MARBA-3410 file (N, C-alpha, C, O; in Angstrom, 1 decimal):
165
-26.4,176.4,77.0,-25.1,176.5,76.9,-24.4,175.0,77.1,-24.5,174.2,78.1 ~ -23.7,174.7,76.1,-23.2,172.7,77.0,-22.4,173.1,77.5,-22.0,174.3,77.5 ~ -22.0,171.7,78.4,-20.9,171.7,79.4,-19.9,172.0,78.9,-19.7,172.0,77.7 ~ -18.9,172.5,80.2,-17.8,173.4,79.7,-16.5,172.4,79.2,-15.6,172.6,78.4 ~ -16.8,171.0,80.2,-15.6,170.1,80.1,-16.6,168.6,79.9,-16.8,167.7,80.7
-17.1,168.7,78.3,-18.2,167.1,78.8,-17.3,166.0,78.5,-17.8,164.9,78.3 ~ -15.5,166.2,78.4,-15.0,164.6,78.8,-14.7,164.3,80.1,-14.3,163.2,80.4 ~ -14.9,165.4,80.9,-14.4,165.5,82.3,-14.3,164.1,83.0,-13.4,163.5,83.5 ~ -16.1,163.7,83.0,-16.4,162.4,83.6,-15.2,161.2,82.7,-14.5,160.6,83.5 ~ -15.1,160.9,81.6,-14.3,160.2,80.9,-12.9,159.8,81.3,-12.4,158.7,81.3
-12.4,161.2,81.9,-11.0,161.2,82.2,-10.5,160.9,83.8,-9.4,160.6,84.2 ~ -11.8,161.0,84.3,-11.1,160.9,86.1,-11.7,159.3,86.1,-12.6,158.7,85.5 ~ -10.7,159.0,87.0,-10.4,157.7,87.9,-11.9,157.3,88.9,-12.7,158.0,89.5 ~ -11.8,156.0,88.8,-13.1,155.6,89.4,-12.6,155.8,90.7,-11.5,155.7,91.0 ~ -13.7,156.0,91.6,-13.2,156.0,92.9,-12.9,155.0,93.7,-13.6,154.0,93.6
-12.0,155.0,94.7,-11.1,154.0,95.1,-11.9,153.1,96.0,-12.7,153.6,96.8 ~ -11.6,151.8,95.9,-12.6,150.7,96.9,-11.7,150.6,97.9,-10.7,149.9,98.0 ~ -12.1,151.7,99.0,-11.9,151.3,100.5,-11.9,150.2,101.0,-10.9,149.8,101.6 ~ -12.9,149.5,100.8,-13.1,148.3,101.5,-12.0,147.2,101.2,-11.7,146.4,102.1 ~ -11.4,147.0,100.2,-10.6,146.1,100.3,-9.3,146.5,101.3,-8.6,145.6,101.8
-9.1,147.9,101.6,-8.1,148.1,102.6,-8.7,147.9,103.8,-8.0,147.7,104.8 ~ -9.6,148.0,103.9,-10.1,147.9,105.2,-10.4,146.7,105.7,-10.7,146.5,106.9 ~ -10.5,145.6,104.7,-10.4,144.2,104.9,-9.0,143.7,104.9,-9.2,142.5,105.3 ~ -7.7,143.9,104.7,-6.3,144.3,104.8,-5.6,144.8,106.1,-4.5,144.5,106.5 ~ -6.5,145.6,106.8,-6.5,146.2,107.8,-6.8,145.4,109.0,-6.1,145.2,110.0
-8.4,144.8,108.6,-8.7,144.0,109.8,-8.1,142.5,109.6,-8.5,141.8,110.5 ~ -7.4,141.9,108.9,-6.2,140.8,108.9,-5.0,141.1,109.6,-4.5,140.5,110.6 ~ -4.5,142.0,109.0,-3.6,142.9,109.7,-3.5,142.9,111.4,-2.6,142.4,112.1 ~ -4.6,143.8,111.8,-5.0,143.5,112.8,-5.1,142.3,113.5,-4.4,142.2,114.5 ~ -6.1,141.2,113.1,-6.4,140.2,113.5,-4.5,139.5,113.9,-4.0,139.1,115.0
-4.1,139.5,113.0,-2.3,138.6,113.1,-1.8,139.1,114.1,-1.3,138.3,114.9 ~ -1.8,140.6,114.4,-1.0,141.1,115.4,-1.8,140.6,116.8,-1.3,140.0,117.7 ~ -3.0,141.1,116.8,-3.8,140.2,118.1,-3.7,138.7,118.3,-4.2,138.3,119.3 ~ -3.2,137.6,117.4,-3.0,136.5,117.9,-1.8,136.2,117.8,-1.6,135.0,118.0 ~ -0.6,137.3,117.5,0.8,136.7,117.6,1.2,137.4,119.5,2.1,137.0,120.1
0.3,138.3,119.9,0.3,139.0,121.4,0.0,138.2,122.1,0.5,138.1,123.2 ~ -1.2,137.2,121.8,-1.8,136.7,122.8,-1.2,135.0,122.6,-1.7,134.2,123.4 ~ -0.3,134.6,121.6,0.3,133.9,121.7,1.9,133.8,122.7,2.3,133.0,123.4 ~ 2.4,135.2,122.2,3.2,135.7,123.3,3.0,135.8,124.6,4.0,135.6,125.4 ~ 2.0,136.1,125.0,1.6,136.4,126.5,1.6,134.7,126.8,2.3,134.3,127.6
0.9,133.8,126.2,0.8,132.6,127.0,2.3,131.9,126.8,2.7,131.3,127.8 ~ 2.9,131.9,126.1,4.1,131.4,125.7,4.8,132.4,127.3,5.4,131.8,128.2 ~ 4.7,133.4,127.4,5.5,134.1,128.7,5.4,133.1,129.9,6.2,132.5,130.6 ~ 3.7,133.2,129.8,3.2,132.6,131.0,3.8,131.2,131.6,3.9,130.9,132.8 ~ 4.1,130.3,130.5,4.2,128.7,130.3,5.4,128.6,130.9,5.8,127.8,131.8
6.2,129.7,130.1,7.8,129.7,130.4,7.7,130.2,131.6,8.5,129.5,132.2 ~ 7.0,131.2,132.6,7.6,131.3,134.3,6.6,130.5,134.5,6.2,131.0,135.5 ~ 5.8,129.4,134.2,5.4,129.0,135.4,6.0,127.3,135.5,5.7,126.3,136.2 ~ 7.2,127.5,134.2,7.9,126.1,134.0,9.6,126.5,135.1,10.4,125.8,135.6 ~ 9.6,127.8,135.1,10.7,128.5,135.8,10.1,128.1,137.4,10.8,127.2,138.1
9.2,128.5,137.9,8.7,128.4,139.2,8.8,126.7,139.6,9.2,126.4,140.7 ~ 8.3,126.0,138.7,7.8,124.3,139.0,8.7,123.8,140.4,8.2,123.5,141.4 ~ 10.2,123.8,140.0,10.9,122.7,140.6,10.7,123.9,142.1,10.0,123.6,143.1 ~ 11.2,124.9,142.2,11.0,125.8,143.7,10.1,125.5,144.4,10.3,125.4,145.6 ~ 8.6,125.3,143.9,7.4,125.3,144.4,7.6,123.7,144.9,7.2,123.2,146.0
8.3,123.1,143.9,7.8,121.4,144.7,8.8,121.2,145.4,8.8,120.1,146.0 ~ 10.1,122.0,145.7,10.9,122.1,146.6,10.4,122.4,147.8,10.3,121.6,148.7 ~ 10.0,123.7,147.8,9.2,124.3,149.2,8.3,123.2,149.4,8.3,123.0,150.6 ~ 7.6,122.5,148.9,6.6,121.5,149.2,7.2,120.1,150.1,6.7,119.6,151.1 ~ 8.4,119.9,149.4,9.1,118.7,150.0,9.4,119.4,151.6,8.9,118.8,152.6
10.3,120.6,151.7,10.5,120.8,152.8,9.4,120.9,154.2,9.6,120.8,155.4 ~ 8.3,121.2,153.4,7.4,121.1,154.5,7.0,119.8,155.3,6.4,119.8,156.4 ~ 7.4,118.6,154.7,7.0,117.5,154.9,8.2,117.2,156.0,8.1,116.5,157.0 ~ 9.4,117.9,155.7,10.7,117.4,156.6,10.7,117.7,158.0,10.2,118.9,158.0 ~ 10.9,117.4,158.9,10.2,117.4,160.4,11.4,117.4,161.2,12.3,116.8,160.5
11.8,117.8,162.2,13.1,117.7,162.9,13.7,116.6,163.2,14.9,116.6,163.1 ~ 13.1,115.6,163.6,14.2,114.6,163.5,15.0,113.6,162.4,15.7,112.6,162.6 ~ 14.6,114.5,161.0,15.3,113.8,159.7,16.2,114.1,159.8,16.6,115.1,160.5 ~ 17.0,113.0,159.0,18.1,114.0,159.0,18.5,115.3,158.1,17.8,115.6,157.1 ~ 20.0,116.1,158.6,20.1,117.4,157.4,20.2,116.8,155.8,19.8,117.5,154.9
20.7,115.5,155.7,21.3,115.1,154.3,19.8,115.6,153.8,19.8,116.8,153.3 ~ 18.7,115.1,153.8,17.3,115.5,153.4,17.1,116.8,152.7,16.6,117.1,151.6 ~ 17.8,117.7,153.6,17.7,119.2,153.1,18.9,119.2,152.2,18.7,119.7,151.1 ~ 20.1,118.6,152.4,21.3,118.8,151.3,20.5,118.4,150.0,20.5,119.2,149.0 ~ 19.9,117.5,149.8,19.1,116.8,149.0,18.8,117.5,148.0,19.3,117.7,146.9
17.4,118.3,148.8,16.4,119.2,148.2,17.0,120.1,147.7,16.6,120.5,146.6 ~ 18.1,120.9,148.2,19.0,122.0,147.8,19.7,121.3,146.5,19.4,121.9,145.4 ~ 20.5,120.2,146.4,20.7,119.8,145.2,19.8,119.5,144.1,20.2,119.9,143.0 ~ 19.0,119.0,144.1,17.6,119.0,143.7,17.3,120.2,142.7,16.9,120.3,141.5 ~ 17.4,120.9,143.5,16.6,122.5,143.5,17.7,122.9,142.4,17.4,123.2,141.3
18.8,123.0,142.8,20.2,123.4,142.0,20.0,122.8,140.9,19.7,123.6,140.0 ~ 19.9,121.3,140.6,20.3,120.8,139.5,18.7,121.0,138.2,18.5,120.4,137.2 ~ 18.0,122.0,138.9,16.7,121.9,138.5,17.3,123.3,137.6,17.2,123.2,136.4 ~ 17.6,124.1,137.9,18.1,125.8,137.5,19.5,125.9,136.5,19.7,126.7,135.5 ~ 20.3,124.7,137.1,22.2,125.1,136.1,21.9,123.9,135.9,21.1,123.1,136.3
23.1,123.8,134.7,23.6,122.7,134.0,24.3,121.7,135.3,24.8,122.0,136.4 ~ 24.1,120.6,134.8,24.4,119.4,135.7,26.2,119.4,135.8,26.6,118.7,136.7 ~ 27.0,120.0,135.0,28.2,119.9,135.2,28.5,121.5,135.9,29.6,121.6,136.4 ~ 27.6,122.6,136.2,27.9,123.5,137.0,27.9,122.9,139.0,28.5,123.3,140.0 ~ 26.9,121.6,138.8,26.6,121.9,139.9,27.4,120.3,140.9,28.0,120.1,142.0
27.0,119.5,139.7,27.1,118.0,140.1,28.2,117.7,141.0,28.1,116.9,142.0 ~ 29.4,118.4,140.6,31.1,118.1,141.1,31.8,119.0,142.6,32.8,119.0,143.2 ~ 30.2,119.9,142.8,30.7,120.4,144.1,30.4,119.9,145.5,29.2,119.7,145.9 ~ 31.5,119.8,146.2,30.9,119.4,147.2,31.9,120.0,148.8,32.9,120.7,148.7 ~ 31.4,119.8,149.9,32.0,120.5,151.0,31.7,122.2,151.0,30.6,122.7,150.8
33.2,122.7,151.1,33.3,124.0,151.2,32.6,124.8,149.7,31.9,125.8,149.8 ~ 33.1,124.2,148.6,32.8,125.0,147.6,31.1,124.9,147.3,30.5,125.9,146.9 ~ 30.5,123.7,147.5,29.0,123.1,147.7,28.7,124.7,148.2,28.3,125.6,147.5 ~ 28.8,124.6,149.7,28.3,126.3,150.5,28.9,127.7,149.7,28.2,128.7,149.8 ~ 30.0,127.7,149.1,30.4,128.4,148.3,29.4,128.8,147.3,28.7,129.8,147.3
29.4,127.9,146.6,28.2,128.1,145.4,26.7,128.5,146.1,25.9,129.4,145.7 ~ 26.6,127.8,147.2,25.3,128.5,147.8,25.0,129.9,148.1,23.9,130.5,148.0 ~ 26.2,130.3,148.8,26.3,131.8,149.0,26.5,132.7,147.9,25.8,133.7,148.0 ~ 27.1,132.6,147.0,27.2,133.2,145.7,25.8,133.2,145.3,25.3,134.3,145.1 ~ 25.0,132.1,145.1,23.9,132.1,144.0,22.7,133.5,145.7,22.1,134.6,145.4
22.8,133.0,146.6,22.0,134.1,147.3,22.3,134.9,147.6,21.5,135.6,148.2 ~ 23.9,135.5,147.4,24.2,136.7,147.5,23.4,137.5,146.2,23.3,138.7,146.3 ~ 22.9,136.9,145.3,22.0,137.6,143.9,21.0,138.3,144.7,20.7,139.4,144.4 ~ 20.2,137.6,145.8,18.8,137.9,146.3,18.7,139.2,146.9,19.8,139.6,147.4 ~ 17.8,139.7,147.0,17.6,141.1,147.3,17.4,141.2,148.9,17.2,142.2,149.4
17.6,140.0,149.7,17.4,140.2,151.0,18.8,139.8,152.3,19.5,138.9,152.1 ~ 18.8,140.4,153.1,19.7,139.6,153.8,19.6,138.5,154.0,18.5,137.9,154.0 ~ 20.8,137.8,154.3,20.8,136.1,154.2,21.6,135.7,155.0,22.5,136.5,155.1 ~ 21.7,134.4,155.9,22.8,133.7,156.9,23.9,133.2,155.8,23.6,132.7,154.7 ~ 24.9,133.4,156.2,25.7,132.5,155.1,26.1,131.0,155.2,26.0,130.7,156.3
26.3,130.3,154.5,26.2,129.0,154.5,27.7,128.6,154.8,27.7,127.5,155.5 ~ 29.1,129.2,154.5,30.0,129.1,154.4,30.0,129.4,155.9,30.2,128.4,156.6 ~ 29.9,130.2,156.4,29.7,130.9,157.7,29.4,129.9,158.7,30.0,129.8,159.8 ~ 28.3,128.9,158.3,28.0,128.0,159.2,28.4,126.9,158.9,27.7,125.8,159.0 ~ 29.8,126.9,158.3,30.0,125.5,157.7,30.2,124.2,158.7,30.0,123.0,158.5
30.8,124.9,160.0,31.0,123.7,161.1,29.3,122.9,161.5,29.1,121.8,161.9 ~ 28.5,123.9,161.3,27.2,123.4,161.7,26.7,122.4,160.6,26.0,121.4,160.9 ~ 27.0,122.8,159.5,26.7,121.8,158.5,27.2,120.9,158.5,26.6,119.9,158.3 ~ 28.8,121.0,158.6,29.1,119.3,158.5,28.9,118.7,160.2,29.3,117.5,160.3 ~ 28.4,119.1,161.1,27.9,118.3,162.2,26.9,117.9,162.0,26.4,117.0,162.7
26.4,118.4,161.2,24.7,118.2,161.5,24.7,117.1,160.1,23.7,116.3,160.1 ~ 25.7,116.8,158.8,25.7,116.0,158.3,26.5,114.7,158.7,25.9,113.6,158.6 ~ 27.7,114.8,159.2,28.3,113.5,160.2,28.3,113.4,161.3,29.2,112.8,162.0 ~ 27.3,113.8,161.8,27.1,113.5,163.4,25.4,114.0,163.8,24.8,114.5,164.8 ~ 25.2,113.7,163.2,23.4,113.9,162.9,22.7,113.8,164.6,21.9,114.7,165.0
22.9,112.9,165.4,22.8,112.4,167.2,23.2,113.7,167.6,22.3,114.1,168.4 ~ 24.3,114.8,167.5,24.8,115.4,168.3,24.3,116.9,167.6,25.1,117.8,167.3 ~ 22.9,117.1,167.4,22.9,118.4,166.5,21.3,118.6,167.3,20.6,117.6,167.4 ~ 20.9,119.6,167.7,20.2,119.9,168.5,18.6,120.6,167.5,18.7,120.8,166.3 ~ 17.7,120.7,168.1,16.4,120.7,167.4,16.8,122.3,166.8,16.7,122.5,165.5
17.1,123.4,167.6,17.1,124.7,167.2,18.5,124.8,165.8,18.5,125.6,164.9 ~ 19.4,124.0,166.0,20.3,124.2,165.1,19.7,123.6,163.6,19.8,124.0,162.5 ~ 19.2,122.4,164.1,18.2,121.7,162.9,17.6,122.5,161.8,17.8,122.5,160.6 ~ 16.7,123.2,162.7,15.9,124.5,162.6,16.8,125.6,161.8,16.4,126.2,160.8 ~ 17.6,125.6,162.1,18.1,126.9,161.2,18.6,126.6,160.2,18.9,127.3,159.3
19.1,125.0,160.3,19.5,124.4,158.8,18.4,124.6,157.8,18.6,125.3,156.8 ~ 17.0,123.9,158.1,16.0,124.3,157.3,15.9,125.8,157.0,15.9,126.2,155.9 ~ 15.8,126.9,158.1,15.5,128.1,158.0,16.6,128.9,156.4,16.0,129.6,155.6 ~ 17.9,128.6,156.4,18.3,128.5,155.2,17.9,127.8,154.2,17.8,128.2,153.1 ~ 17.7,126.8,154.4,17.3,126.1,153.1,15.9,126.7,152.3,15.5,126.6,151.1
15.4,127.2,153.2,13.5,127.7,152.9,14.2,129.1,152.3,13.7,129.7,151.3 ~ 15.3,129.7,153.0,15.7,131.1,152.2,16.2,131.0,150.9,16.0,131.8,150.0 ~ 16.7,130.0,151.0,17.8,130.0,150.0,17.4,130.0,148.3,17.8,130.5,147.3 ~ 16.2,128.8,148.6,15.1,128.4,147.8,14.2,129.2,147.3,13.7,129.2,146.2 ~ 13.9,130.0,148.3,12.8,131.5,147.9,13.1,132.8,147.3,12.5,133.6,146.6
14.6,132.6,148.0,15.4,133.9,147.4,16.0,134.1,146.4,15.8,135.1,145.7 ~ 17.1,133.1,146.1,17.9,132.6,145.3,17.4,132.1,143.8,18.1,132.3,142.8 ~ 16.0,131.3,144.0,15.8,130.5,142.8,14.6,131.1,142.1,13.6,131.4,142.7 ~ 14.5,131.1,141.0,15.2,130.5,140.1,16.4,131.8,139.8,16.1,132.9,140.0 ~ 17.6,131.4,139.5,18.6,132.7,139.2,18.2,133.9,137.8,17.1,134.3,137.2
19.4,134.3,137.7,19.1,135.7,137.1,18.8,134.8,135.9,18.5,133.7,136.1 ~ 18.9,135.3,134.5,18.4,135.3,132.9,19.6,134.4,132.8,19.3,133.2,132.6 ~ 20.7,134.8,133.0,22.1,134.6,132.1,21.9,132.9,132.6,22.4,132.1,131.8 ~ 21.4,132.4,133.5,21.6,131.2,134.2,20.4,130.4,133.5,20.7,129.4,132.9 ~ 19.0,131.0,133.8,17.9,130.4,132.9,18.0,129.8,131.5,17.5,128.8,131.1
18.8,130.6,130.8,19.1,130.1,129.4,18.9,129.1,129.5,17.8,128.7,129.2 ~ 20.0,128.1,130.3,20.2,126.5,130.0,19.3,125.8,130.7,19.7,124.8,131.3 ~ 17.5,126.3,130.9,17.1,125.3,130.9,16.1,124.7,129.4,15.7,125.3,128.4 ~ 16.1,124.0,129.6,15.0,123.9,128.1,13.5,123.1,128.7,13.4,122.4,129.7 ~ 12.5,123.6,127.5,11.2,123.1,127.7,10.9,121.6,127.8,9.8,121.2,128.0
END
């Protein structure tokens, strides 16, 4: 008895070559892995850059001790603010406007803080009559400075968009 469909083998397509699909899948998987790795490295560097000014300011504050003038604390506050905000936002601020700016940014932090505006007279006395400030008052100003740098910096994402690498 002859085979009922002798031409069936001639009509059927060859078996698909799945090895090509396998290699394409491996290539796509490798590209995805490379992109994820690059993204992780990029965000790590960005995060490290965002906190570098904060860490530098805290290291500088460790070196400042009591007889030092309060203007050194103010300088560190300004340098830190200028590291995170555009110059036009910070450079023109002085006296009460500057203290209000510090309070505004400090209010965004999650912890309770001492108000710079509330201690306006202490800051003015410390800046313009440094010989009349006590060690306790000086330490309070330093504590407020450290708190502002640790809690208010870096600012929210809307402000950090101005940072350039």
